[in-house]
C-alpha positions, 0 to 999 in steps of 0.5 A: 357566359356562365352558360357558354363555360357549361356547355364547354365543360360539359363537351370536354367531359363527353370528349374524355369519357369516350376517349377513355372508353374507346382506348379501353376497347381498344385495349381488349381488342388488343390483348384478345388479338394478343392472346390469340397470337400467344395461343397459336405460337405456345400451341405450335412451339409445344407441337413441334416439342412434342414430335421432337419428344416423340421422333426419337423413339421412332423406327422407320425401315423400308417396311414399316414404322413402329413406335418403341419404348413408349413409357420414355415418350410418356416421361418425355412430354410435358403437361405444360405442352399437352395444356398448349395444344389443347388450347390450340385444338380448341382455337383450331375448332377441333372436337376430340372425343375426349381431351387431349392427354399424354396417353391420348396423344399417343394414342393419335399418333400409333393410329396415324402410323398405323395407317402409313403402315397399312399404306406401306403394305399395300404398295401405296406408299414407299419410304425416301431416305430422309424417312418421309414417304411419298405416294408409289406412283407419285406424279408430283411436278412444278409450276410458276408459284411454287411446288404442288406434292404430299409428303407422309411422315409418322406425325402426319402429313406435309402438303405442298401447294402452289399459289394456284393449287392453294387458292382451289384447296382453300375454296375446296376447304370452304365449299365442305365447310359450307356444306356442313360435311361429314367429318370424312369428307372433310378428311378427304380434303384436308389429308388428302384421302390418306389412311384412316382419320380420328374423328374430330374435324368439323366445319369450323376447323375447316374454315380456320385452314382455309384462312390459313392457307389463304393468308400464308398464300397472299404473302408470296408468290411461292405457293404455301406448306401445310403441316397436317398432323394425326393429332389434327393440329395443324401449322401453316407455313409458306414455301 
């Protein structure tokens, strides 16, 4: 009788310990997922804040895009937003030449704007009424499952992909990542060949973007939108 009691007691203690460990491990997983989600949420909000702050000092004409009052821009960007953007960049596998600072973010945006201006001067892009730009020989089309076309902005590029084209794009991004392709090749796959893209794109970045595109594409049959900034940080949404 005593032996049975001891056996039952040991079993209960083992089960209790197992459940405690299981709950702890599950909590750890939940915490990791929550932290991960927090990084994306905060980083995305901070990216929006920075773009909003800078946009107040952006001038767009049919001939060019220019930044004005850079000192005011630097003052308007908060360090908290820079810190959040750095964390999001790490999450997305971006490897900058140096850590993001207010000055470096502004430098990256200026490089992107200069690239867009070169495309304008060459006649490859034209400015629309809303300040966005499209290719001069744009042949955008509508297909079942969303639209497929690109729009360029002073802050980066917005790529619309139909359901089918989003799948093809995700496959292409995975392919260049699997091949551990050079940054220029990844940049071509990501941005579609617009201008000079700063160093920092990696295979991990390409995988991350492919994963997000595939996920968004699975949510409905309307296709996806990818917002690709000159800071390299990206966001995705459904059409």
